[in-house]
C-alpha angles and dihedrals in degrees: 000000000000127000094264091056092046089054093045093240118146113220132190119208112220116196122200117206116197121187114206109249118212130205118294116235090253092051091048091051092048088054094048090047092050091049090051093050091050092048091050088051095048102039096074089049093049091046090050092051092048092048090048088054091049092048089051090051091050091051090051090052089053092045088054090052089047091056092050093051092046090051089052094048092047092057098042104022087233136083113236118269112263092233127010123204091009104142104146092212092057110091089195096052115144097205098202117184132233088248094063087061094059104038092112089052088051087061093258101109092148087062092049091052094049097044108104110220089182090071135050121273090247095047127118090249090062098036097104098041095044089049093062109118106223109196092200088064094057133076112227089215095056111121092192090073091061091048102040104020133228097293139034090248122185096343097189095032093234094139092241139081118271129175110291096020120135097014116154124240137232129204093207126081132191116248112244095176135255128314141190136106095302091051101044115131120227118262111278098026122139093247129032092235127063119265097256088053097053120118129197102266103066131152120276100343119084112223114241115225090234091062093061093091095165087069130262091257092053100045124081118216105175129027138179113270102168094153089083092215094309087294098327092122097177088083096058109055109119095230091047113099090214090076088101123090143189110220116231106247095232099044116103124217116283093008101107134028094200100108094308136121100289133153137163093232108113112254104005153004136258123244131191116217128211092255091056103255121129125221133192103220115201122228088236094064113116112270092230093056091050091050092048090055091055094058126076100211144022098030119147097153101107136268141248092258 
């Protein structure tokens, strides 16, 4: 007998049954639409933050290259030649790039010691070294890497190694200067552009620091060139001395991938200057000022300041 019965109290047990109720179709659609709006609002901000981080990484890579170049110039009083043994008429040219001269200063002394300067950059002797993918020579924003890859691979798809296969890329090119009809050098000159259009990374001849009369802080030495020749990848391997370029004087930033200043950063391109600082240069900057920054002497066309 329970306590209710003992007390003579009559009780009635009432049981409540509640069935769980789910979302209605309309409620579900409202939730999905709300989430979609929030994602649409957040995506640009997230993308902007990610691109900002990639741009900072790219600038850090260029700064590292700048430190190596400055270490080289402090020791020798010159910057390395943009391309060594590059004479186009010489069938046996080695075509070593400026990067091969500073590998030890880029904290890769083992690559420097293994690189064989007695053989061409694309020779079998330099196949393994030149195939090393060096992250600090790549821009994390570069779309070309996704499309083409990190190396030249099997270029003719013959399933065997041929000269120039498997060489690793760089997204940064040495600045030869500016080119175009007003800046064409006379036939027989040391360089293919006129003296007042020459940059720092020229063929064969190392540029002495004292010849950079525009000032180290006003003269660019390396720039982003992530287009890789508009698909002509042979000009973008880091060991290849052809990874230098003269910008066409009328071509704005990010308007051509054919060996021009080009990046996949929205709105501009990064330049490394001879004193080691890195500057993000807007596409809106006056063409004459950009051209002036790419030459080492005789510029009176304004600065970025």
